[in-house]
DRENPA-390375 format. One line per 5 residues: number of its first residue (from 1); their letters; for each residue x, y, z of C-alpha. Coordinates in steps of 0.05 Angstrom, whole numbers, plus 5000, padded with zeros to 4 digits. Layout:
NUM	a	X/Y/Z ~ ...;
# end
This chain:
1	mnihp	4074/5373/6051 ~ 4128/5421/6075 ~ 4192/5415/6032 ~ 4247/5462/6051 ~ 4290/5491/5993;
6	lkisl	4353/5473/6031 ~ 4334/5400/6034 ~ 4320/5400/5959 ~ 4388/5432/5945 ~ 4423/5382/5991;
11	yiiva	4387/5324/5957 ~ 4409/5348/5888 ~ 4481/5357/5910 ~ 4483/5287/5941 ~ 4453/5257/5878;
16	llall	4502/5292/5833 ~ 4561/5271/5877 ~ 4536/5199/5874 ~ 4530/5202/5798 ~ 4601/5232/5796;
21	gltyv	4626/5177/5840 ~ 4600/5125/5791 ~ 4647/5154/5738 ~ 4706/5131/5780 ~ 4684/5058/5776;
26	sktht	4660/5061/5704 ~ 4708/5028/5655 ~ 4721/5029/5580 ~ 4699/4965/5546 ~ 4714/4940/5475;
31	ievgk	4646/4923/5446 ~ 4674/4903/5378 ~ 4738/4911/5338 ~ 4751/4986/5331 ~ 4695/5008/5378;
36	eqdgf	4697/5022/5452 ~ 4643/5042/5502 ~ 4648/5070/5572 ~ 4602/5039/5624 ~ 4588/4978/5667;
41	slfng	4586/4905/5645 ~ 4515/4880/5646 ~ 4501/4808/5625 ~ 4531/4804/5554 ~ 4528/4879/5542;
46	vlkyp	4552/4946/5568 ~ 4508/4996/5605 ~ 4533/5062/5578 ~ 4562/5109/5631 ~ 4620/5159/5625;
51	ttstf	4686/5149/5660 ~ 4718/5206/5698 ~ 4766/5223/5642 ~ 4710/5224/5591 ~ 4665/5266/5636;
56	fknpn	4718/5320/5647 ~ 4744/5317/5576 ~ 4767/5384/5547 ~ 4733/5394/5479 ~ 4790/5440/5458;
61	ltksn	4844/5387/5460 ~ 4844/5375/5385 ~ 4849/5448/5364 ~ 4924/5443/5357 ~ 4916/5382/5312;
66	kqvye	4867/5420/5269 ~ 4916/5478/5262 ~ 4972/5431/5243 ~ 4929/5398/5191 ~ 4904/5463/5161;
71	niven	4976/5489/5157 ~ 4998/5426/5121 ~ 4942/5426/5070 ~ 4945/5500/5056 ~ 5021/5494/5051;
76	ietvv	5021/5437/5002 ~ 4959/5450/4959 ~ 4997/5507/4925 ~ 5050/5457/4903 ~ 5000/5406/4877;
81	keveh	4969/5458/4831 ~ 5035/5469/4796 ~ 5052/5436/4729 ~ 5059/5362/4744 ~ 5131/5354/4720;
86	kipdf	5159/5412/4760 ~ 5196/5401/4825 ~ 5166/5432/4888 ~ 5167/5508/4889 ~ 5198/5522/4957;
91	tkids	5186/5596/4950 ~ 5111/5582/4959 ~ 5114/5534/5018 ~ 5141/5534/5088 ~ 5187/5473/5085;
96	tkier	5193/5472/5161 ~ 5122/5445/5163 ~ 5139/5385/5119 ~ 5145/5319/5156 ~ 5215/5296/5140;
101	isypk	5240/5225/5128 ~ 5277/5192/5186 ~ 5342/5157/5166 ~ 5391/5108/5198 ~ 5451/5138/5233;
106	asgdf	5493/5143/5169 ~ 5439/5185/5137 ~ 5487/5220/5089 ~ 5512/5154/5060 ~ 5440/5127/5055;
111	ikklr	5416/5188/5016 ~ 5477/5190/4971 ~ 5468/5117/4952 ~ 5394/5127/4940 ~ 5406/5187/4895;
116	aqles	5458/5148/4854 ~ 5408/5091/4846 ~ 5353/5138/4822 ~ 5401/5172/4773 ~ 5426/5106/4743;
121	aecri	5409/5086/4672 ~ 5354/5039/4696 ~ 5324/5040/4766 ~ 5266/4994/4783 ~ 5228/5012/4846;
126	ihygd	5178/4963/4877 ~ 5125/4995/4921 ~ 5090/4943/4965 ~ 5031/4963/5007 ~ 4960/4951/5030;
131	sqleg	4895/4977/5000 ~ 4919/5049/5004 ~ 4957/5032/4940 ~ 4900/4999/4902 ~ 4891/5023/4830;
136	drisa	4961/5052/4830 ~ 4943/5105/4881 ~ 5003/5141/4912 ~ 5051/5101/4869 ~ 5027/5135/4805;
141	ylrnr	5040/5204/4834 ~ 5109/5185/4861 ~ 5127/5150/4795 ~ 5107/5211/4754 ~ 5148/5258/4797;
146	lqgmy	5210/5214/4796 ~ 5205/5200/4721 ~ 5200/5275/4711 ~ 5265/5284/4749 ~ 5306/5224/4727;
151	ggsgp	5273/5201/4662 ~ 5233/5138/4648 ~ 5162/5122/4628 ~ 5108/5069/4634 ~ 5068/5044/4693;
156	gfipi	5109/4983/4710 ~ 5074/4922/4740 ~ 5002/4907/4721 ~ 4966/4843/4742 ~ 4933/4804/4685;
161	kqvys	4867/4788/4721 ~ 4841/4855/4747 ~ 4805/4855/4814 ~ 4801/4931/4821 ~ 4803/4989/4772;
166	qisad	4872/5014/4750 ~ 4891/5084/4729 ~ 4959/5061/4702 ~ 4940/5021/4640 ~ 4880/4989/4606;
171	vtase	4890/4914/4611 ~ 4831/4869/4592 ~ 4836/4793/4601 ~ 4789/4741/4572 ~ 4737/4715/4620;
176	nwqrf	4771/4648/4633 ~ 4828/4680/4672 ~ 4830/4667/4748 ~ 4870/4704/4800 ~ 4905/4675/4862;
181	aafdp	4941/4717/4913 ~ 4985/4698/4972 ~ 4951/4751/5013 ~ 4879/4735/4993 ~ 4845/4687/5043;
186	stplf	4786/4676/4995 ~ 4829/4636/4947 ~ 4864/4569/4963 ~ 4939/4575/4976 ~ 4987/4542/4929;
191	idkny	5024/4484/4962 ~ 5090/4508/4933 ~ 5077/4580/4957 ~ 5103/4604/4889 ~ 5071/4671/4877;
196	gayls	5131/4709/4849 ~ 5156/4778/4868 ~ 5087/4809/4859 ~ 5052/4759/4905 ~ 4996/4742/4858;
201	vsrft	4984/4694/4800 ~ 4936/4694/4741 ~ 4918/4629/4704 ~ 4872/4613/4645 ~ 4859/4540/4667;
206	nvydp	4847/4506/4733 ~ 4904/4484/4778 ~ 4920/4410/4769 ~ 4958/4361/4812 ~ 5003/4321/4763;
211	iadsl	4994/4257/4804 ~ 4923/4260/4831 ~ 4895/4290/4766 ~ 4938/4250/4718 ~ 4879/4217/4684;
216	aiqql	4841/4282/4676 ~ 4903/4317/4648 ~ 4909/4265/4592 ~ 4839/4282/4568 ~ 4847/4358/4568;
221	eptka	4834/4397/4505 ~ 4875/4460/4489 ~ 4847/4525/4519 ~ 4855/4594/4490 ~ 4861/4659/4528;
226	tiqis	4875/4732/4510 ~ 4904/4795/4541 ~ 4892/4863/4511 ~ 4938/4921/4530 ~ 4928/4994/4515;
231	psskl	4957/5058/4546 ~ 4916/5091/4601 ~ 4872/5150/4582 ~ 4878/5178/4652 ~ 4924/5223/4690;
236	yfklk	4999/5227/4677 ~ 5028/5231/4607 ~ 5089/5188/4622 ~ 5044/5130/4643 ~ 5020/5126/4570;
241	eftsi	5090/5113/4542 ~ 5118/5043/4543 ~ 5157/5003/4492 ~ 5184/4946/4534 ~ 5131/4895/4554;
246	glhyg	5148/4837/4600 ~ 5103/4775/4609 ~ 5127/4742/4673 ~ 5111/4669/4683 ~ 5133/4603/4714;
251	naatp	5110/4533/4729 ~ 5098/4518/4655 ~ 5097/4442/4649 ~ 5065/4435/4580 ~ 5076/4472/4513;
256	ikikv	5042/4540/4510 ~ 5034/4577/4444 ~ 5037/4652/4444 ~ 5020/4703/4390 ~ 5032/4777/4396;
261	lnngv	4990/4824/4353 ~ 4997/4900/4349 ~ 4935/4933/4321 ~ 4915/4866/4291 ~ 4982/4854/4257;
266	liked	5021/4792/4280 ~ 5090/4815/4304 ~ 5114/4755/4343 ~ 5097/4681/4351 ~ 5131/4632/4399;
271	llisd	5127/4575/4448 ~ 5136/4592/4522 ~ 5192/4555/4557 ~ 5161/4495/4593 ~ 5216/4476/4642;
276	gnyhn	5177/4498/4704 ~ 5224/4555/4721 ~ 5212/4630/4723 ~ 5218/4668/4656 ~ 5205/4737/4628;
281	yqinv	5177/4735/4557 ~ 5201/4801/4529 ~ 5164/4842/4476 ~ 5198/4904/4449 ~ 5162/4953/4403;
286	patpi	5187/5017/4370 ~ 5130/5059/4396 ~ 5075/5053/4448 ~ 5023/5002/4423 ~ 4952/5029/4417;
291	nlqle	4923/4959/4420 ~ 4970/4901/4437 ~ 4939/4832/4441 ~ 4970/4769/4469 ~ 4939/4703/4448;
296	legti	4956/4642/4489 ~ 4938/4569/4478 ~ 4953/4506/4517 ~ 4923/4450/4559 ~ 4949/4473/4627;
301	spdfy	4963/4546/4642 ~ 5029/4567/4671 ~ 5029/4614/4731 ~ 5031/4684/4703 ~ 5059/4734/4754;
306	gltld	5037/4794/4714 ~ 5059/4844/4662 ~ 5111/4900/4665 ~ 5101/4959/4619 ~ 5163/5002/4618;
311	gnkgi	5204/5052/4578 ~ 5274/5035/4555 ~ 5310/5072/4610 ~ 5302/5112/4674 ~ 5253/5102/4731;
316	rldnv	5209/5040/4730 ~ 5162/5037/4790 ~ 5117/4978/4805 ~ 5054/4984/4847 ~ 5038/4921/4887;
321	amrgn	4974/4930/4926 ~ 4957/4876/4977 ~ 4888/4888/5005 ~ 4879/4869/5078 ~ 4953/4853/5087;
326	sgttf	5000/4877/5142 ~ 5065/4862/5107 ~ 5075/4796/5141 ~ 5066/4749/5082 ~ 5134/4753/5048;
331	aslns	5174/4703/5090 ~ 5122/4648/5077 ~ 5133/4651/5002 ~ 5175/4605/4959 ~ 5244/4635/4970;
336	ksfas	5277/4605/4908 ~ 5226/4631/4857 ~ 5221/4698/4891 ~ 5297/4706/4888 ~ 5298/4684/4815;
341	myqql	5248/4737/4796 ~ 5284/4790/4837 ~ 5348/4773/4801 ~ 5314/4788/4735 ~ 5277/4851/4759;
346	npkvv	5337/4877/4797 ~ 5300/4928/4841 ~ 5346/4982/4866 ~ 5295/5012/4913 ~ 5240/4977/4953;
351	ifqyg	5185/5015/4989 ~ 5140/4982/5041 ~ 5075/5014/5064 ~ 5039/4976/5119 ~ 5010/4979/5188;
356	gntvp	4939/5004/5177 ~ 4908/4935/5175 ~ 4939/4917/5242 ~ 4918/4980/5279 ~ 4846/4959/5298;
361	ylkds	4871/4893/5328 ~ 4926/4920/5373 ~ 4907/4914/5446 ~ 4970/4935/5483 ~ 5042/4959/5474;
366	lqvtk	5069/4889/5475 ~ 5029/4871/5413 ~ 5056/4934/5379 ~ 5127/4914/5394 ~ 5116/4843/5370;
371	yasyl	5085/4866/5305 ~ 5142/4915/5290 ~ 5194/4861/5303 ~ 5156/4810/5261 ~ 5150/4860/5204;
376	knhin	5225/4873/5208 ~ 5238/4799/5195 ~ 5196/4801/5132 ~ 5232/4863/5106 ~ 5298/4829/5118;
381	wvrrk	5273/4767/5081 ~ 5260/4811/5020 ~ 5326/4849/5030 ~ 5366/4784/5025 ~ 5339/4775/4954;
386	spdas	5366/4844/4934 ~ 5419/4862/4986 ~ 5441/4926/4951 ~ 5372/4957/4947 ~ 5354/5018/4987;
391	ilfvg	5294/5005/5033 ~ 5242/5057/5052 ~ 5181/5047/5096 ~ 5118/5090/5096 ~ 5079/5084/5161;
396	psdmt	5003/5081/5169 ~ 4958/5141/5162 ~ 4916/5167/5219 ~ 4855/5123/5228 ~ 4792/5138/5266;
401	tting	4749/5094/5310 ~ 4686/5107/5352 ~ 4697/5116/5426 ~ 4634/5133/5466 ~ 4601/5157/5402;
406	elksy	4659/5204/5385 ~ 4708/5195/5327 ~ 4780/5191/5353 ~ 4847/5162/5331 ~ 4861/5091/5353;
411	allny	4895/5094/5421 ~ 4958/5056/5401 ~ 4968/5088/5333 ~ 5018/5140/5355 ~ 5058/5087/5393;
416	ldetl	5057/5042/5333 ~ 5083/5098/5289 ~ 5141/5112/5336 ~ 5157/5038/5346 ~ 5159/5026/5271;
421	kqecv	5204/5085/5261 ~ 5253/5061/5314 ~ 5253/4990/5287 ~ 5265/5015/5216 ~ 5322/5064/5229;
426	annva	5357/5013/5272 ~ 5351/4964/5214 ~ 5380/5010/5160 ~ 5311/5027/5133 ~ 5288/5099/5122;
431	ywsmy	5220/5116/5153 ~ 5167/5168/5135 ~ 5109/5180/5182 ~ 5046/5189/5142 ~ 5009/5196/5208;
436	kamgg	5049/5257/5228 ~ 5049/5286/5158 ~ 4972/5287/5160 ~ 4973/5326/5225 ~ 4978/5271/5277;
441	ensms	4925/5250/5327 ~ 4853/5260/5305 ~ 4874/5292/5239 ~ 4835/5242/5197 ~ 4769/5275/5216;
446	fwvdk	4793/5340/5184 ~ 4815/5304/5121 ~ 4746/5274/5116 ~ 4713/5342/5128 ~ 4754/5371/5071;
451	klags	4735/5312/5027 ~ 4807/5288/5024 ~ 4790/5221/5056 ~ 4730/5176/5050 ~ 4673/5161/5098;
456	dythf	4710/5100/5124 ~ 4759/5148/5157 ~ 4817/5106/5130 ~ 4827/5114/5055 ~ 4843/5178/5017;
461	taqgt	4801/5207/4961 ~ 4834/5224/4894 ~ 4851/5294/4918 ~ 4874/5269/4985 ~ 4918/5218/4951;
466	qiise	4950/5273/4911 ~ 4965/5314/4972 ~ 4994/5258/5015 ~ 5035/5234/4956 ~ 5063/5304/4946;
471	lffta	5080/5309/5020 ~ 5121/5245/5014 ~ 5154/5265/4949 ~ 5172/5334/4975 ~ 5204/5304/5037;
476	lymdl	5244/5257/4993 ~ 5263/5312/4943 ~ 5288/5358/4998 ~ 5337/5305/5021 ~ 5360/5286/4950;
481	knsk	5370/5360/4934 ~ 5408/5374/4998 ~ 5454/5313/4988 ~ 5484/5348/4928;
# end
């Protein structure tokens, strides 16, 4: 058989052109949440085949992101290694590489008011966020820095029933405690939507309906429960100092006995107020208790919104982690009880940190816009309970998904970050872009490579948490310093 080399070459060229032509009709398909695949629809699946943009992709496009990331980390790691109570040493860092906070138009007035609130005799800060905050991550670092500058001690809010490990205090509840959260779909929602300002409730008896369960209630025997509180053995020194303990509760319909013991010595004995309203049972001790025990007894448990462990003055910062939440639960809560608790807590600064849990489900720019607008409504709902509070918003981190077997940032993440910033500053809310502070698009991969983020390409490791927290604090400090 006579095969001419020219014919073979022509055949190869035609075949390659045909294969190239198929890239123009190949499309990107979503095969599951967070994962995309280029190719052709085939029955219920996708036959993998590159699109034109994927085929001609430049592998060097992310080099600039890598350089930004490396500059940021190298720049800030020198600060993190300093003594924890010191302010950032600006002689060792290039402050032009720090991602700054974006403020509303009257930025000077905003910062001046914020500084006055932080410098006041008592300043409670409530830091709401998703799972990035679990275990007092990020909040603990920020709290320690601010307490070092403005005074104060103690870890603030601690839930009674622990569902994840805490670094802020050692709180151990007896086994009969149950936890219910407004943001937890695995637990039934309370009809009255009364979860307090911390959006979760702990109880030591079941929930009873006073009408439907009236017969069962009459036959109930008293139940005992305990809470043991000790200072944390981890991390920051100021976390370990607290002398003002608050037990926040409501919905108490029957008498509840309470005993308070410090190192086994009875220091207080009372009955909780059983009028159904919100109350803060206050315990003051002259020095940090090594082993404080609360003993409770009653037939029906009140709703306990949690503990606050504070110093007598200065910064008090509460960490409220809401796993899986996108910040759109607040406006569905019981407004009256939330406002009553806010009146007692009197937060002067509220920080929101959301967006990450929404990122994988955003399909187009319209959904981004709707989410940002919806989130604004929930922020304003909280703001109405404390109209004088300064509001800050921390945007989502970079997050990575798999596209054609390659790890890349979610397509709409940058647009979401910009949209949230615009919505915030137009609504008198300061905004800090964690996404840009990390290095922007595709930076998460480098954080993972440096062991600063986990294998889920979403959550920070302990060292990564320290660095991202310092980036936020440094940006805040630069503005507070300049406002003087």
